[in-house]
mmCIF file of the N, C-alpha and C atoms, coordinates in Angstrom:
data_MODEL
# 
_entry.id   MODEL 
# 
loop_
_atom_site.group_PDB 
_atom_site.id 
_atom_site.type_symbol 
_atom_site.label_atom_id 
_atom_site.label_alt_id 
_atom_site.label_comp_id 
_atom_site.label_asym_id 
_atom_site.label_entity_id 
_atom_site.label_seq_id 
_atom_site.pdbx_PDB_ins_code 
_atom_site.Cartn_x 
_atom_site.Cartn_y 
_atom_site.Cartn_z 
_atom_site.occupancy 
_atom_site.B_iso_or_equiv 
_atom_site.pdbx_formal_charge 
_atom_site.auth_seq_id 
_atom_site.auth_comp_id 
_atom_site.auth_asym_id 
_atom_site.auth_atom_id 
_atom_site.pdbx_PDB_model_num 
ATOM 1   N N  . MET A 1 1  ? -89.987  -132.548 -35.144 1.00 0.00 ? 1  MET A N  1 
ATOM 2   C CA . MET A 1 1  ? -90.900  -132.052 -34.806 1.00 0.00 ? 1  MET A CA 1 
ATOM 3   C C  . MET A 1 1  ? -90.872  -131.052 -36.241 1.00 0.00 ? 1  MET A C  1 
ATOM 4   N N  . GLY A 1 2  ? -92.162  -131.082 -37.072 1.00 0.00 ? 2  GLY A N  1 
ATOM 5   C CA . GLY A 1 2  ? -92.022  -130.393 -38.675 1.00 0.00 ? 2  GLY A CA 1 
ATOM 6   C C  . GLY A 1 2  ? -90.961  -129.195 -38.688 1.00 0.00 ? 2  GLY A C  1 
ATOM 7   N N  . SER A 1 3  ? -91.493  -128.748 -38.943 1.00 0.00 ? 3  SER A N  1 
ATOM 8   C CA . SER A 1 3  ? -90.574  -126.773 -39.373 1.00 0.00 ? 3  SER A CA 1 
ATOM 9   C C  . SER A 1 3  ? -90.719  -125.936 -38.651 1.00 0.00 ? 3  SER A C  1 
ATOM 10  N N  . ALA A 1 4  ? -91.264  -126.180 -37.382 1.00 0.00 ? 4  ALA A N  1 
ATOM 11  C CA . ALA A 1 4  ? -91.569  -125.017 -36.222 1.00 0.00 ? 4  ALA A CA 1 
ATOM 12  C C  . ALA A 1 4  ? -89.642  -125.171 -35.185 1.00 0.00 ? 4  ALA A C  1 
ATOM 13  N N  . THR A 1 5  ? -89.363  -123.878 -34.881 1.00 0.00 ? 5  THR A N  1 
ATOM 14  C CA . THR A 1 5  ? -88.304  -123.922 -34.048 1.00 0.00 ? 5  THR A CA 1 
ATOM 15  C C  . THR A 1 5  ? -88.748  -123.372 -32.794 1.00 0.00 ? 5  THR A C  1 
ATOM 16  N N  . PHE A 1 6  ? -87.619  -123.672 -32.025 1.00 0.00 ? 6  PHE A N  1 
ATOM 17  C CA . PHE A 1 6  ? -87.623  -124.080 -30.894 1.00 0.00 ? 6  PHE A CA 1 
ATOM 18  C C  . PHE A 1 6  ? -88.414  -122.277 -30.155 1.00 0.00 ? 6  PHE A C  1 
ATOM 19  N N  . ILE A 1 7  ? -88.167  -120.988 -30.757 1.00 0.00 ? 7  ILE A N  1 
ATOM 20  C CA . ILE A 1 7  ? -88.599  -119.919 -30.782 1.00 0.00 ? 7  ILE A CA 1 
ATOM 21  C C  . ILE A 1 7  ? -90.382  -119.888 -31.129 1.00 0.00 ? 7  ILE A C  1 
ATOM 22  N N  . ASP A 1 8  ? -90.251  -120.735 -32.403 1.00 0.00 ? 8  ASP A N  1 
ATOM 23  C CA . ASP A 1 8  ? -91.534  -120.806 -32.793 1.00 0.00 ? 8  ASP A CA 1 
ATOM 24  C C  . ASP A 1 8  ? -92.475  -121.416 -31.452 1.00 0.00 ? 8  ASP A C  1 
ATOM 25  N N  . ILE A 1 9  ? -92.104  -122.337 -30.765 1.00 0.00 ? 9  ILE A N  1 
ATOM 26  C CA . ILE A 1 9  ? -92.979  -122.770 -29.757 1.00 0.00 ? 9  ILE A CA 1 
ATOM 27  C C  . ILE A 1 9  ? -93.127  -122.299 -28.602 1.00 0.00 ? 9  ILE A C  1 
ATOM 28  N N  . ILE A 1 10 ? -91.863  -121.740 -28.463 1.00 0.00 ? 10 ILE A N  1 
ATOM 29  C CA . ILE A 1 10 ? -92.058  -120.625 -27.395 1.00 0.00 ? 10 ILE A CA 1 
ATOM 30  C C  . ILE A 1 10 ? -93.342  -119.878 -27.191 1.00 0.00 ? 10 ILE A C  1 
ATOM 31  N N  . ILE A 1 11 ? -93.427  -118.845 -28.612 1.00 0.00 ? 11 ILE A N  1 
ATOM 32  C CA . ILE A 1 11 ? -94.182  -117.915 -28.963 1.00 0.00 ? 11 ILE A CA 1 
ATOM 33  C C  . ILE A 1 11 ? -95.434  -118.503 -28.798 1.00 0.00 ? 11 ILE A C  1 
ATOM 34  N N  . ALA A 1 12 ? -95.859  -119.789 -29.212 1.00 0.00 ? 12 ALA A N  1 
ATOM 35  C CA . ALA A 1 12 ? -96.866  -120.029 -29.036 1.00 0.00 ? 12 ALA A CA 1 
ATOM 36  C C  . ALA A 1 12 ? -97.327  -120.502 -27.989 1.00 0.00 ? 12 ALA A C  1 
ATOM 37  N N  . ILE A 1 13 ? -96.502  -120.783 -26.855 1.00 0.00 ? 13 ILE A N  1 
ATOM 38  C CA . ILE A 1 13 ? -97.017  -121.269 -25.951 1.00 0.00 ? 13 ILE A CA 1 
ATOM 39  C C  . ILE A 1 13 ? -97.359  -119.825 -24.832 1.00 0.00 ? 13 ILE A C  1 
ATOM 40  N N  . LEU A 1 14 ? -96.623  -118.723 -25.476 1.00 0.00 ? 14 LEU A N  1 
ATOM 41  C CA . LEU A 1 14 ? -96.521  -117.118 -24.543 1.00 0.00 ? 14 LEU A CA 1 
ATOM 42  C C  . LEU A 1 14 ? -98.067  -116.748 -25.202 1.00 0.00 ? 14 LEU A C  1 
ATOM 43  N N  . LEU A 1 15 ? -97.864  -116.410 -26.299 1.00 0.00 ? 15 LEU A N  1 
ATOM 44  C CA . LEU A 1 15 ? -99.426  -115.534 -27.114 1.00 0.00 ? 15 LEU A CA 1 
ATOM 45  C C  . LEU A 1 15 ? -99.469  -116.469 -28.459 1.00 0.00 ? 15 LEU A C  1 
ATOM 46  N N  . PRO A 1 16 ? -100.658 -117.716 -28.248 1.00 0.00 ? 16 PRO A N  1 
ATOM 47  C CA . PRO A 1 16 ? -100.908 -118.503 -29.338 1.00 0.00 ? 16 PRO A CA 1 
ATOM 48  C C  . PRO A 1 16 ? -101.329 -117.812 -30.819 1.00 0.00 ? 16 PRO A C  1 
ATOM 49  N N  . PRO A 1 17 ? -102.130 -116.802 -30.683 1.00 0.00 ? 17 PRO A N  1 
ATOM 50  C CA . PRO A 1 17 ? -102.407 -115.923 -31.920 1.00 0.00 ? 17 PRO A CA 1 
ATOM 51  C C  . PRO A 1 17 ? -100.715 -115.048 -32.767 1.00 0.00 ? 17 PRO A C  1 
ATOM 52  N N  . LEU A 1 18 ? -100.096 -114.701 -32.087 1.00 0.00 ? 18 LEU A N  1 
ATOM 53  C CA . LEU A 1 18 ? -99.288  -114.179 -32.392 1.00 0.00 ? 18 LEU A CA 1 
ATOM 54  C C  . LEU A 1 18 ? -97.854  -115.306 -33.106 1.00 0.00 ? 18 LEU A C  1 
ATOM 55  N N  . GLY A 1 19 ? -97.645  -116.298 -32.091 1.00 0.00 ? 19 GLY A N  1 
ATOM 56  C CA . GLY A 1 19 ? -96.816  -117.328 -33.363 1.00 0.00 ? 19 GLY A CA 1 
ATOM 57  C C  . GLY A 1 19 ? -97.426  -117.930 -34.416 1.00 0.00 ? 19 GLY A C  1 
ATOM 58  N N  . VAL A 1 20 ? -98.568  -117.975 -34.423 1.00 0.00 ? 20 VAL A N  1 
ATOM 59  C CA . VAL A 1 20 ? -99.174  -118.488 -35.474 1.00 0.00 ? 20 VAL A CA 1 
ATOM 60  C C  . VAL A 1 20 ? -99.141  -117.153 -36.677 1.00 0.00 ? 20 VAL A C  1 
ATOM 61  N N  . PHE A 1 21 ? -99.684  -115.997 -36.246 1.00 0.00 ? 21 PHE A N  1 
ATOM 62  C CA . PHE A 1 21 ? -99.415  -115.197 -37.628 1.00 0.00 ? 21 PHE A CA 1 
ATOM 63  C C  . PHE A 1 21 ? -98.333  -114.812 -37.931 1.00 0.00 ? 21 PHE A C  1 
ATOM 64  N N  . LEU A 1 22 ? -97.057  -114.886 -36.964 1.00 0.00 ? 22 LEU A N  1 
ATOM 65  C CA . LEU A 1 22 ? -95.835  -114.552 -37.794 1.00 0.00 ? 22 LEU A CA 1 
ATOM 66  C C  . LEU A 1 22 ? -95.468  -115.699 -38.767 1.00 0.00 ? 22 LEU A C  1 
ATOM 67  N N  . LYS A 1 23 ? -96.067  -117.016 -38.629 1.00 0.00 ? 23 LYS A N  1 
ATOM 68  C CA . LYS A 1 23 ? -95.649  -118.087 -39.832 1.00 0.00 ? 23 LYS A CA 1 
ATOM 69  C C  . LYS A 1 23 ? -96.952  -117.993 -40.918 1.00 0.00 ? 23 LYS A C  1 
ATOM 70  N N  . TYR A 1 24 ? -98.266  -117.684 -40.985 1.00 0.00 ? 24 TYR A N  1 
ATOM 71  C CA . TYR A 1 24 ? -99.439  -117.649 -41.320 1.00 0.00 ? 24 TYR A CA 1 
ATOM 72  C C  . TYR A 1 24 ? -99.793  -115.966 -41.742 1.00 0.00 ? 24 TYR A C  1 
ATOM 73  N N  . GLU A 1 25 ? -99.771  -115.060 -41.039 1.00 0.00 ? 25 GLU A N  1 
ATOM 74  C CA . GLU A 1 25 ? -100.135 -114.173 -41.391 1.00 0.00 ? 25 GLU A CA 1 
ATOM 75  C C  . GLU A 1 25 ? -101.388 -113.830 -41.200 1.00 0.00 ? 25 GLU A C  1 
ATOM 76  N N  . CYS A 1 26 ? -102.364 -113.303 -41.977 1.00 0.00 ? 26 CYS A N  1 
ATOM 77  C CA . CYS A 1 26 ? -103.476 -113.251 -41.656 1.00 0.00 ? 26 CYS A CA 1 
ATOM 78  C C  . CYS A 1 26 ? -104.553 -113.946 -42.207 1.00 0.00 ? 26 CYS A C  1 
ATOM 79  N N  . ARG A 1 27 ? -104.247 -115.074 -42.243 1.00 0.00 ? 27 ARG A N  1 
ATOM 80  C CA . ARG A 1 27 ? -105.099 -116.213 -42.957 1.00 0.00 ? 27 ARG A CA 1 
ATOM 81  C C  . ARG A 1 27 ? -105.968 -117.050 -41.893 1.00 0.00 ? 27 ARG A C  1 
ATOM 82  N N  . ALA A 1 28 ? -106.910 -117.821 -42.102 1.00 0.00 ? 28 ALA A N  1 
ATOM 83  C CA . ALA A 1 28 ? -107.294 -118.665 -41.608 1.00 0.00 ? 28 ALA A CA 1 
ATOM 84  C C  . ALA A 1 28 ? -107.252 -119.230 -40.313 1.00 0.00 ? 28 ALA A C  1 
ATOM 85  N N  . GLU A 1 29 ? -105.545 -119.565 -40.652 1.00 0.00 ? 29 GLU A N  1 
ATOM 86  C CA . GLU A 1 29 ? -105.166 -120.513 -39.190 1.00 0.00 ? 29 GLU A CA 1 
ATOM 87  C C  . GLU A 1 29 ? -105.177 -119.538 -37.937 1.00 0.00 ? 29 GLU A C  1 
ATOM 88  N N  . PHE A 1 30 ? -104.618 -118.225 -38.383 1.00 0.00 ? 30 PHE A N  1 
ATOM 89  C CA . PHE A 1 30 ? -104.476 -116.991 -37.329 1.00 0.00 ? 30 PHE A CA 1 
ATOM 90  C C  . PHE A 1 30 ? -106.012 -116.779 -37.053 1.00 0.00 ? 30 PHE A C  1 
ATOM 91  N N  . TRP A 1 31 ? -107.226 -116.521 -37.789 1.00 0.00 ? 31 TRP A N  1 
ATOM 92  C CA . TRP A 1 31 ? -108.066 -116.039 -37.175 1.00 0.00 ? 31 TRP A CA 1 
ATOM 93  C C  . TRP A 1 31 ? -109.141 -117.525 -35.891 1.00 0.00 ? 31 TRP A C  1 
ATOM 94  N N  . ILE A 1 32 ? -108.418 -118.633 -36.267 1.00 0.00 ? 32 ILE A N  1 
ATOM 95  C CA . ILE A 1 32 ? -109.335 -119.436 -35.599 1.00 0.00 ? 32 ILE A CA 1 
ATOM 96  C C  . ILE A 1 32 ? -108.275 -119.728 -34.115 1.00 0.00 ? 32 ILE A C  1 
ATOM 97  N N  . CYS A 1 33 ? -107.185 -119.556 -34.686 1.00 0.00 ? 33 CYS A N  1 
ATOM 98  C CA . CYS A 1 33 ? -106.084 -119.775 -33.285 1.00 0.00 ? 33 CYS A CA 1 
ATOM 99  C C  . CYS A 1 33 ? -106.841 -118.224 -32.171 1.00 0.00 ? 33 CYS A C  1 
ATOM 100 N N  . LEU A 1 34 ? -106.919 -117.318 -32.621 1.00 0.00 ? 34 LEU A N  1 
ATOM 101 C CA . LEU A 1 34 ? -107.501 -116.094 -31.829 1.00 0.00 ? 34 LEU A CA 1 
ATOM 102 C C  . LEU A 1 34 ? -108.666 -116.217 -31.599 1.00 0.00 ? 34 LEU A C  1 
ATOM 103 N N  . VAL A 1 35 ? -109.640 -116.868 -32.134 1.00 0.00 ? 35 VAL A N  1 
ATOM 104 C CA . VAL A 1 35 ? -110.865 -117.519 -31.687 1.00 0.00 ? 35 VAL A CA 1 
ATOM 105 C C  . VAL A 1 35 ? -110.483 -118.346 -30.045 1.00 0.00 ? 35 VAL A C  1 
ATOM 106 N N  . LEU A 1 36 ? -110.130 -118.799 -30.476 1.00 0.00 ? 36 LEU A N  1 
ATOM 107 C CA . LEU A 1 36 ? -109.853 -120.408 -29.804 1.00 0.00 ? 36 LEU A CA 1 
ATOM 108 C C  . LEU A 1 36 ? -108.877 -119.500 -28.020 1.00 0.00 ? 36 LEU A C  1 
ATOM 109 N N  . THR A 1 37 ? -108.095 -118.763 -28.591 1.00 0.00 ? 37 THR A N  1 
ATOM 110 C CA . THR A 1 37 ? -107.348 -118.136 -27.382 1.00 0.00 ? 37 THR A CA 1 
ATOM 111 C C  . THR A 1 37 ? -108.491 -117.173 -27.149 1.00 0.00 ? 37 THR A C  1 
ATOM 112 N N  . LEU A 1 38 ? -109.217 -116.624 -27.042 1.00 0.00 ? 38 LEU A N  1 
ATOM 113 C CA . LEU A 1 38 ? -110.504 -116.277 -26.431 1.00 0.00 ? 38 LEU A CA 1 
ATOM 114 C C  . LEU A 1 38 ? -111.464 -116.574 -25.944 1.00 0.00 ? 38 LEU A C  1 
ATOM 115 N N  . PHE A 1 39 ? -111.852 -118.017 -26.304 1.00 0.00 ? 39 PHE A N  1 
ATOM 116 C CA . PHE A 1 39 ? -112.695 -118.671 -25.328 1.00 0.00 ? 39 PHE A CA 1 
ATOM 117 C C  . PHE A 1 39 ? -111.876 -119.557 -24.420 1.00 0.00 ? 39 PHE A C  1 
ATOM 118 N N  . GLY A 1 40 ? -110.621 -119.314 -24.570 1.00 0.00 ? 40 GLY A N  1 
ATOM 119 C CA . GLY A 1 40 ? -110.060 -120.558 -23.438 1.00 0.00 ? 40 GLY A CA 1 
ATOM 120 C C  . GLY A 1 40 ? -108.525 -120.706 -23.715 1.00 0.00 ? 40 GLY A C  1 
ATOM 121 N N  . TYR A 1 41 ? -107.135 -119.938 -23.049 1.00 0.00 ? 41 TYR A N  1 
ATOM 122 C CA . TYR A 1 41 ? -106.081 -119.783 -23.317 1.00 0.00 ? 41 TYR A CA 1 
ATOM 123 C C  . TYR A 1 41 ? -105.102 -121.391 -23.591 1.00 0.00 ? 41 TYR A C  1 
ATOM 124 N N  . LEU A 1 42 ? -105.977 -122.239 -23.022 1.00 0.00 ? 42 LEU A N  1 
ATOM 125 C CA . LEU A 1 42 ? -105.169 -123.327 -23.259 1.00 0.00 ? 42 LEU A CA 1 
ATOM 126 C C  . LEU A 1 42 ? -105.866 -123.776 -24.731 1.00 0.00 ? 42 LEU A C  1 
ATOM 127 N N  . PRO A 1 43 ? -106.828 -124.199 -25.291 1.00 0.00 ? 43 PRO A N  1 
ATOM 128 C CA . PRO A 1 43 ? -107.210 -124.348 -26.847 1.00 0.00 ? 43 PRO A CA 1 
ATOM 129 C C  . PRO A 1 43 ? -106.377 -123.829 -27.595 1.00 0.00 ? 43 PRO A C  1 
ATOM 130 N N  . GLY A 1 44 ? -106.058 -122.369 -27.244 1.00 0.00 ? 44 GLY A N  1 
ATOM 131 C CA . GLY A 1 44 ? -105.722 -121.334 -28.322 1.00 0.00 ? 44 GLY A CA 1 
ATOM 132 C C  . GLY A 1 44 ? -103.974 -121.839 -28.212 1.00 0.00 ? 44 GLY A C  1 
ATOM 133 N N  . ILE A 1 45 ? -103.310 -122.725 -27.263 1.00 0.00 ? 45 ILE A N  1 
ATOM 134 C CA . ILE A 1 45 ? -102.040 -123.326 -26.894 1.00 0.00 ? 45 ILE A CA 1 
ATOM 135 C C  . ILE A 1 45 ? -102.031 -124.357 -27.930 1.00 0.00 ? 45 ILE A C  1 
ATOM 136 N N  . ILE A 1 46 ? -102.755 -125.011 -27.638 1.00 0.00 ? 46 ILE A N  1 
ATOM 137 C CA . ILE A 1 46 ? -102.702 -126.748 -28.492 1.00 0.00 ? 46 ILE A CA 1 
ATOM 138 C C  . ILE A 1 46 ? -103.397 -126.450 -30.217 1.00 0.00 ? 46 ILE A C  1 
ATOM 139 N N  . TYR A 1 47 ? -103.707 -125.761 -30.291 1.00 0.00 ? 47 TYR A N  1 
ATOM 140 C CA . TYR A 1 47 ? -103.761 -125.612 -32.217 1.00 0.00 ? 47 TYR A CA 1 
ATOM 141 C C  . TYR A 1 47 ? -103.059 -124.348 -32.594 1.00 0.00 ? 47 TYR A C  1 
ATOM 142 N N  . ALA A 1 48 ? -102.124 -123.796 -31.779 1.00 0.00 ? 48 ALA A N  1 
ATOM 143 C CA . ALA A 1 48 ? -100.809 -123.494 -32.237 1.00 0.00 ? 48 ALA A CA 1 
ATOM 144 C C  . ALA A 1 48 ? -99.890  -124.160 -32.198 1.00 0.00 ? 48 ALA A C  1 
ATOM 145 N N  . ILE A 1 49 ? -99.644  -125.043 -31.239 1.00 0.00 ? 49 ILE A N  1 
ATOM 146 C CA . ILE A 1 49 ? -98.666  -125.777 -31.578 1.00 0.00 ? 49 ILE A CA 1 
ATOM 147 C C  . ILE A 1 49 ? -98.717  -126.892 -32.668 1.00 0.00 ? 49 ILE A C  1 
ATOM 148 N N  . TYR A 1 50 ? -100.167 -127.389 -32.640 1.00 0.00 ? 50 TYR A N  1 
ATOM 149 C CA . TYR A 1 50 ? -100.485 -127.970 -33.797 1.00 0.00 ? 50 TYR A CA 1 
ATOM 150 C C  . TYR A 1 50 ? -100.540 -127.718 -35.007 1.00 0.00 ? 50 TYR A C  1 
ATOM 151 N N  . ILE A 1 51 ? -100.580 -126.522 -35.093 1.00 0.00 ? 51 ILE A N  1 
ATOM 152 C CA . ILE A 1 51 ? -100.495 -125.768 -36.324 1.00 0.00 ? 51 ILE A CA 1 
ATOM 153 C C  . ILE A 1 51 ? -99.460  -125.536 -37.140 1.00 0.00 ? 51 ILE A C  1 
ATOM 154 N N  . LEU A 1 52 ? -97.966  -125.022 -35.833 1.00 0.00 ? 52 LEU A N  1 
ATOM 155 C CA . LEU A 1 52 ? -97.044  -125.036 -36.390 1.00 0.00 ? 52 LEU A CA 1 
ATOM 156 C C  . LEU A 1 52 ? -96.114  -126.112 -36.551 1.00 0.00 ? 52 LEU A C  1 
ATOM 157 N N  . THR A 1 53 ? -96.276  -127.102 -35.832 1.00 0.00 ? 53 THR A N  1 
ATOM 158 C CA . THR A 1 53 ? -95.430  -128.424 -36.372 1.00 0.00 ? 53 THR A CA 1 
ATOM 159 C C  . THR A 1 53 ? -96.081  -129.453 -37.337 1.00 0.00 ? 53 THR A C  1 
ATOM 160 N N  . LYS A 1 54 ? -97.548  -129.304 -37.456 1.00 0.00 ? 54 LYS A N  1 
ATOM 161 C CA . LYS A 1 54 ? -97.753  -130.156 -38.944 1.00 0.00 ? 54 LYS A CA 1 
ATOM 162 C C  . LYS A 1 54 ? -97.097  -129.861 -39.952 1.00 0.00 ? 54 LYS A C  1 
# 
């Protein structure tokens, strides 16, 4: 899995926007993840894991 650690993946599952924020700060990836999480928790998780492992 890319450069994501086990802890990054766990945080991305529990709080997807936080996991992305810790890696990318307030860039577009964070805002996309936040919106997806607000629309549905599962899309936020999928996007967060994708972003952290690519």
